[in-house]
C-alpha positions as CSV (number, residue, x, y, z in Angstrom):
1,M,87.4,115.5,145.6
2,A,89.4,117.1,142.8
3,I,91.8,120.0,143.3
4,K,90.8,123.1,141.3
5,A,93.4,124.9,139.3
6,G,93.0,127.7,136.7
7,V,95.0,127.5,133.4
8,R,97.4,130.3,134.5
9,E,98.1,128.8,137.9
10,L,98.5,125.3,136.3
11,K,101.1,126.7,133.9
12,S,103.1,128.4,136.6
13,R,103.0,125.5,139.1
14,L,102.9,122.5,136.7
15,S,105.5,120.4,138.4
16,S,103.7,120.6,141.8
17,Y,100.4,119.7,140.2
18,L,102.0,116.7,138.4
19,S,103.4,115.6,141.8
20,M,99.8,115.7,143.2
21,V,98.6,113.6,140.2
22,K,101.4,111.1,140.7
23,S,100.3,110.7,144.3
24,G,96.8,109.7,143.1
25,K,94.9,113.0,143.3
26,T,92.8,114.5,140.5
27,V,93.3,118.1,139.3
28,M,90.3,119.9,137.8
29,I,91.4,122.4,135.2
30,T,89.3,125.6,134.8
31,E,89.3,128.4,132.4
32,H,87.3,131.5,133.3
33,G,85.5,129.5,136.0
34,K,84.4,126.7,133.7
35,V,85.8,123.2,133.9
36,I,87.7,122.3,130.7
37,G,89.5,119.1,131.8
38,Y,91.0,116.9,134.4
39,L,94.5,115.6,135.1
40,T,94.5,112.1,136.6
41,S,97.0,109.4,136.9
42,V,97.1,106.6,134.4
43,A,95.5,103.3,135.4
44,P,98.0,100.5,135.8
45,S,98.2,98.1,132.9
46,L,96.9,94.6,133.1
47,E,100.4,93.2,133.5
48,E,101.2,95.5,136.3
49,R,97.9,94.6,138.1
50,M,98.6,90.9,137.7
51,R,102.2,91.3,139.1
52,A,100.7,93.1,142.1
53,L,98.2,90.3,142.7
54,E,101.0,87.7,142.4
55,A,103.1,89.7,144.9
56,A,100.1,89.8,147.3
57,G,99.7,86.0,146.9
58,L,96.2,86.4,145.4
59,L,97.1,85.1,141.9
60,R,99.2,82.1,140.7
61,R,99.9,82.0,137.0
62,A,99.4,78.7,135.1
63,Q,102.5,76.8,134.1
64,G,102.6,75.2,130.7
65,K,99.6,74.6,128.4
66,L,96.5,72.5,128.6
67,P,96.5,69.5,126.3
68,L,94.2,69.7,123.3
69,M,93.0,66.1,123.7
70,Y,93.3,63.8,126.7
71,E,93.9,60.0,126.5
72,D,90.2,59.2,127.0
73,G,89.2,61.3,124.0
74,Y,87.8,64.3,125.7
75,S,89.2,67.7,124.8
76,T,89.7,70.5,127.3
77,Q,86.8,72.3,125.7
78,M,84.4,69.3,126.1
79,R,85.5,68.9,129.7
80,L,84.8,72.6,130.5
81,A,81.5,72.5,128.7
82,R,80.3,69.5,130.7
83,L,81.6,70.9,134.0
84,R,79.7,74.1,133.3
85,S,76.5,72.3,132.4
86,R,76.7,70.5,135.8
87,R,76.2,67.1,134.1
88,W,79.6,66.2,135.4
89,K,81.2,67.1,138.7
90,W,84.7,67.4,140.0
91,P,86.8,65.3,139.4
92,L,86.1,65.7,135.7
93,L,85.6,62.0,134.9
94,C,82.9,61.3,137.5
95,R,79.4,61.4,136.2
96,V,76.6,62.8,138.4
C-alpha cells in the first residue's frame, strides 16, 4: 500500500519521504486529490543481484571460458544442441 502525499506536504517534508522510499515504501504523489506520480526505490542492478545471490550461496560464477572446439571435434554449441535435443545424455559423449 502506497503512502499518500500532496505536493505541498511532499515539498515541506521531502527528506522524511525519501527515507520512507529508501526503506522500500512507495509514496503516491497527489495534486488537488488526483494522483500525478509515485516515488519508489530503484531496483537493484543485475550485478548487485548476482552478488547477493553469490553471498547467499545460491550462485557460483563460472571460472574461465569454454573451449571453442574439443579434441573430439565437437564444439560447445554442438554439444549443447545435442544435449537439448535429448539425442545425447549426460555425460556429453554417451549416446542414448
